[in-house]
Every structure is written in C-alpha cells, then in structure tokens.
N, C-alpha and C positions, 0 to 999 in steps of 0.2 A: 309127322315129324317126331323124332325121338327127343325127349327132353334130357338135357345134360345137367345134372344136379351137382356136379363137382364145382367147388368154389374156386374162384380165381385167386391165385397167390401172387402177389406183387412184391418183389424184393426191392427195397429201396436201399441202394448202396450209396452211402455218404462218402464223398471224397475226403481223404484225410487232409486237413488244413496244414499249411506250413507251420513250422515251429515259430514261436514268438521270437522275433529278432530284437536286438537292441538291449539285451540284458547284460552284456559284458561290462558296462559301466558300473554295475552294482558290485561286481567282483573287484574291479579296480578300486572302487570307493571303499569297500570293506578292507582291502589290503592297506590302503592309505590310512584309514581310521585306526587300524590295528597298530601300524607303525607309529602313528602319532601318540597313541595311548602308551605304547612301550617307551617312547622317548620322554614323555612327560612323567611317567612313573619313575624312570631313571633319574630325571632331574629332581623329582621330589625326594627320592631316596638319598641322593647325594646331599641335598640341602638338610636332611634330617640327621646325618651322621656327624659325629664329633670328630675333631682333628685326630684324636687317639684312634678312633675306629678307622679313619681314612689311612692312617699310618700302618695300622695292622693289615688292612687290605693290600696296601702297597707292598708290605713285606711278604705277604702270602704269595702274591703274583710275581715277585721279583725272581729273576733266574738265579739258580744256585751258583755259588762261587766255586 
C-alpha cells in the first residue's frame, strides 16, 4: 500500500449569526433625552434673561413694519 502523507484540511465555515435585534429603543431614547435636554436648556436660558434682554429678543424677531 502506498502511504498518503498529505494532511487533511478541514474548513470550518461558521454561519453568520443574525444581527442583534432590539436596539431601536436606544435610538428613540437618545432622541428623547436630547429633546428633553434642549427643552430644559431653553427653560434655563429664559429664566436667566432679564426683562430688558427679553424685550430686545422680541424686538429682534418682530416682523418689520
């Protein structure tokens, strides 16, 4: 008998797993938190302005006559 000295090569093919599901809530939560941060920042900025500054802002955004 002839001896076959060639090694066996076994290819192990891993099946790609499905992508992780259920991460959409993180995006929705991040959007919500960003909106809440902007809202409270706006409230804080409004509370820190003086009446003169508020009148100046109102005059700036008023439509021209």
